[in-house]
C-alpha positions as CSV (number, residue, x, y, z in Angstrom):
1,M,88.5,147.1,10.7
2,T,90.6,148.3,8.1
3,R,94.1,149.4,7.7
4,E,95.4,152.4,9.6
5,S,98.5,154.2,9.8
6,R,100.4,154.6,13.1
7,R,98.3,156.1,15.9
8,T,98.2,157.1,19.4
9,A,96.2,155.9,22.5
10,N,96.5,157.4,26.0
11,I,96.6,154.6,28.3
12,G,96.9,155.4,32.2
13,G,100.6,156.3,33.3
14,G,101.5,157.5,29.5
15,S,100.6,156.9,26.1
16,I,101.2,153.6,23.4
17,T,102.1,154.2,19.9
18,Y,100.3,151.2,17.6
19,R,99.5,150.1,14.3
20,V,96.4,148.4,12.9
21,Q,96.6,146.6,9.5
22,G,94.7,144.0,7.4
23,D,90.9,142.7,7.8
24,G,89.9,139.5,9.8
25,P,89.9,138.3,13.3
26,P,92.3,140.5,15.4
27,L,95.8,139.2,16.4
28,V,98.0,141.2,18.5
29,L,101.7,140.6,17.7
30,L,103.1,141.4,21.3
31,S,106.7,142.0,21.5
32,T,108.9,145.0,23.5
33,L,109.1,146.9,19.9
34,G,106.3,146.3,17.2
35,G,109.0,146.4,14.6
36,T,110.1,143.2,15.5
37,W,107.2,141.7,13.2
38,I,108.3,143.0,9.9
39,R,108.6,139.8,8.2
40,Q,105.3,138.5,9.9
41,V,102.5,141.8,9.3
42,P,102.6,141.9,5.4
43,E,101.5,138.2,5.7
44,L,99.4,138.0,8.2
45,S,97.6,140.9,7.5
46,Q,95.9,139.5,4.7
47,Q,93.9,137.1,6.9
48,F,93.7,138.9,10.2
49,T,93.9,142.5,11.3
50,V,97.3,142.7,12.7
51,I,97.9,145.0,16.0
52,T,101.6,145.8,16.8
53,Y,102.7,148.5,19.1
54,D,105.8,149.5,21.2
55,M,105.2,148.6,25.0
56,R,104.7,151.4,27.3
57,G,108.2,153.1,28.1
58,F,109.8,151.6,25.1
59,G,110.5,153.1,21.6
60,D,107.5,155.2,20.8
61,S,105.5,154.9,23.8
62,P,106.6,156.9,27.0
63,T,105.7,156.3,30.5
64,A,104.5,159.6,32.0
65,D,107.3,159.2,34.7
66,G,110.1,157.7,32.3
67,G,110.0,154.4,34.2
68,F,109.2,150.9,33.1
69,P,106.3,149.1,34.1
70,A,106.2,145.6,35.5
71,N,105.4,142.8,32.9
72,A,101.9,142.4,35.0
73,E,101.1,146.1,34.3
74,H,102.1,145.5,30.6
75,A,99.6,142.9,30.3
76,D,97.2,145.5,31.5
77,D,98.3,148.3,28.9
78,L,97.2,145.8,26.5
79,A,93.4,144.9,28.1
80,R,93.3,149.1,27.7
81,L,94.7,149.2,24.4
82,L,91.8,146.7,23.0
83,D,89.3,149.2,24.9
84,A,90.5,151.6,23.0
85,L,90.1,149.7,19.9
86,G,86.8,148.9,20.9
87,L,87.7,144.9,21.0
88,A,86.4,142.9,23.4
89,R,88.7,139.8,22.5
90,A,91.7,139.3,20.5
91,S,94.4,136.3,19.5
92,V,97.7,137.1,21.1
93,A,101.1,136.0,19.8
94,G,104.1,137.1,22.0
95,L,107.5,136.8,21.3
96,S,110.4,136.4,23.9
97,H,109.6,139.2,26.7
98,G,106.1,140.0,24.9
99,G,105.7,136.1,25.6
100,L,106.4,136.9,29.5
101,V,103.9,139.8,29.0
102,A,101.6,137.3,27.1
103,Q,101.0,135.1,29.9
104,H,100.1,137.5,32.5
105,F,97.7,138.7,29.9
106,A,96.0,135.3,29.7
107,L,95.9,134.6,33.5
108,R,94.9,138.2,33.8
109,H,92.4,138.6,31.4
110,P,91.3,135.3,30.3
111,E,88.0,136.7,28.8
112,R,89.9,138.3,26.2
113,V,91.7,135.6,25.0
114,D,90.8,133.9,22.0
115,R,94.0,132.1,20.7
116,L,97.4,132.4,22.3
117,A,100.8,131.7,21.2
118,L,103.8,131.9,23.0
119,V,107.3,132.3,21.2
120,A,110.9,131.6,22.3
121,T,109.5,132.3,26.1
122,F,109.4,130.3,29.2
123,G,107.4,129.8,32.1
124,R,110.4,129.7,34.5
125,P,114.1,130.1,33.9
126,G,115.6,127.2,35.1
127,N,119.1,125.6,34.7
128,S,121.2,127.3,31.5
129,T,118.4,130.0,31.0
130,G,118.8,131.2,34.8
131,I,122.7,131.3,34.3
132,F,122.5,133.3,31.1
133,L,120.2,135.4,32.2
134,N,122.2,136.2,35.2
135,M,125.3,136.4,33.2
136,L,123.3,139.3,30.7
137,N,122.1,141.0,33.9
138,G,125.4,141.4,35.2
139,F,126.7,143.1,32.1
140,L,123.8,145.6,32.8
141,D,124.8,146.2,36.2
142,R,128.0,147.3,35.1
143,D,126.7,149.6,32.4
144,D,128.5,147.7,29.9
145,L,126.5,147.6,26.8
146,P,128.9,146.4,23.9
147,N,129.7,142.8,25.9
148,F,126.3,142.8,26.5
149,W,125.4,142.9,22.7
150,E,128.4,140.5,21.8
151,V,126.9,137.9,24.2
152,L,123.3,138.5,23.0
153,K,123.8,138.3,19.3
154,S,125.5,134.4,20.0
155,F,121.9,133.5,21.2
156,L,119.9,135.1,18.3
157,F,120.9,132.8,15.0
158,S,121.5,129.3,15.2
159,A,124.9,127.8,13.5
160,A,123.3,127.7,10.3
161,G,122.1,131.1,10.1
162,W,125.2,132.6,11.8
163,E,126.9,134.1,8.4
164,R,123.6,135.4,7.2
165,M,123.7,137.1,10.9
166,T,127.1,138.5,10.9
167,R,126.4,140.2,7.1
168,M,123.1,141.6,8.7
169,E,124.8,142.3,12.3
170,A,124.7,146.2,11.4
171,H,121.3,146.3,10.8
172,L,119.9,143.8,13.4
173,R,121.9,145.9,16.1
174,R,120.0,148.9,14.9
175,A,116.9,147.2,14.9
176,M,117.1,145.1,18.1
177,F,119.2,146.8,19.8
178,D,120.7,150.1,19.6
179,Q,116.9,151.8,20.7
180,Y,117.2,150.4,24.2
181,T,119.3,152.0,27.3
182,T,120.5,150.3,30.1
183,A,117.7,151.0,32.2
184,A,115.1,149.8,29.4
185,L,117.1,146.5,29.1
186,S,117.5,146.0,32.9
187,S,113.7,146.3,33.2
188,I,113.5,143.5,30.4
189,Y,116.0,141.2,31.9
190,G,115.7,141.9,35.3
191,Q,111.9,141.1,35.2
192,A,113.0,137.5,33.0
193,R,115.0,136.5,36.0
194,E,112.6,136.9,38.4
195,H,109.8,135.7,36.0
196,D,108.1,132.1,37.6
197,L,104.5,131.5,36.3
198,L,105.1,128.1,35.2
199,A,102.4,126.6,38.0
200,A,99.9,129.1,37.7
201,L,99.9,128.2,33.7
202,G,97.8,125.4,34.3
203,A,94.5,128.2,34.6
204,V,95.2,129.0,30.7
205,R,92.0,127.7,28.9
206,C,92.1,129.3,25.7
207,P,93.7,127.2,22.9
208,T,97.6,127.8,22.9
209,L,100.7,127.2,20.6
210,V,104.1,127.2,22.1
211,V,107.0,128.2,19.4
212,G,110.8,127.1,20.3
213,G,113.9,127.2,18.4
214,A,115.7,123.9,18.1
215,E,118.7,125.5,18.3
216,D,118.0,128.3,21.0
217,M,120.6,128.5,23.5
218,L,118.8,131.1,25.7
219,F,115.5,129.2,26.4
220,P,116.5,125.8,25.0
221,P,114.2,123.0,24.0
222,P,113.5,121.6,27.5
223,V,112.5,125.0,28.9
224,T,110.2,125.3,26.0
225,E,108.6,121.7,26.2
226,A,108.2,122.7,30.2
227,L,106.3,125.8,29.0
228,A,103.8,123.7,26.8
229,A,103.6,120.8,29.1
230,A,102.4,123.3,31.8
231,I,99.4,124.6,29.8
232,P,96.4,122.3,29.1
233,G,96.1,121.0,25.6
234,A,99.1,123.3,24.4
235,S,100.6,122.3,21.1
236,L,104.3,122.6,20.5
237,E,106.1,123.6,17.5
238,M,110.0,123.4,17.3
239,L,111.7,125.3,14.3
240,P,115.0,125.2,12.8
241,A,116.2,128.5,14.4
242,A,117.6,130.0,17.4
243,H,116.1,132.7,19.4
244,V,114.6,134.9,16.8
245,P,112.5,131.9,15.1
246,P,110.1,134.7,13.2
247,V,113.5,136.4,12.1
248,E,115.6,133.5,11.4
249,A,112.8,131.2,9.6
250,P,109.9,133.6,8.8
251,L,108.6,131.2,6.3
252,P,107.9,128.1,8.7
253,F,106.9,130.4,11.5
254,N,104.6,132.1,9.4
255,K,102.9,129.3,8.0
256,V,102.5,127.4,11.5
257,V,100.9,130.7,12.9
258,T,98.5,131.2,10.3
259,E,97.3,127.9,10.7
260,F,96.6,128.0,14.1
261,F,94.9,131.2,14.4
262,R,92.5,130.6,11.5
263,T,89.2,130.4,12.4
264,D,88.2,128.0,9.9
265,R,90.5,125.4,10.7
């Protein structure tokens, strides 16, 4: 499959805007908004056919009714997108919310997953993760997006990267936050609060990589380690970053995922 410009696929209940870039084995980079992977696509597309897209209900992928699908429905959307692209199987890397959807995809459509990477995500929100998710949802219940952002940004970068984050804050807010409404964020964080697939993940049989940020306060190392332990044979990599390793530590992140997804390994 060769490089393509942005295209749209009609999916039941709406449409999905996607991009396909590069040549090689198909690799889906899964997050709420496809632009999250800006530091990964140029490198990974040298070895893989990289597919990115906005999930239905977000960004440039509207739903027919203006609502937001459940994460299991997002997983079925990915299966339909692969159908539209004529792909029987693909490898999938899911970041944060995308990692929750990727878990559903691996369980609901196991025959369609070659390799799976779960990045800065969790199988069950426990201890501090549950507390933080409840706090974030509280801001959304009050329609308080300014304070929601003030708390969220403290999770994004480690102390080592904080000065860089503050210099980039206006850009990061535009790229990672301003595109969301309260209703959109409530769909993401409300479902995160209820997400619990930890016991079910024992059924995952594809090679799996779990990547976490060693300084992630939202999904701290014990939560990441529990996710890796729940999946038979999963490998675990902790990178020097907080909640967004692909953004804060792109070079080590790209190296780890490239080595994992290579077919000649």
